[in-house]
C-alpha positions, 0 to 999 in steps of 0.5 A: 225448762220452765220458770217456777218462781213460787218454788224456786225464786228466780231460778230457771228449773226444769219442770216435768209435765204430764204427757198428753195422753196422761192429761187426756186420761185424767179428763176422761176419768173426771168426765166419767166421774161427772156422768156417774154423779149425775146418773145417781142423782137422777136415780135418787130423785126417781126413787124419791118421786116414787116414794112421794106417789106411794105416800100420796096413795097411802094417804088417799087410802087412809082418807077413804078409810077414814070416810067409810069408818065415819060413815058407819059410825054415823049410821050406828049412831043414827040407829041408836037415836031412831026408835025401832018402830020407826025404821021397821014400819 
């Protein structure tokens, strides 16, 4: 018997507690849930990292493409500005 003053004032009353194996099962379940949460968080971070790498690769490809396009435009403009007889010899 234990005393539970918040529930029954000053009276003594029998309070049924969980058995040891029940407590152990609950603790194990909480630990497992915590491990699963940690694993999910790690996996989410890995996915986020992969996405960032992919975004960087795409951005680099765009930069290269932009540079090539800019060079092609500059070359085309130079051909327009320089007379044909200077280029052909």
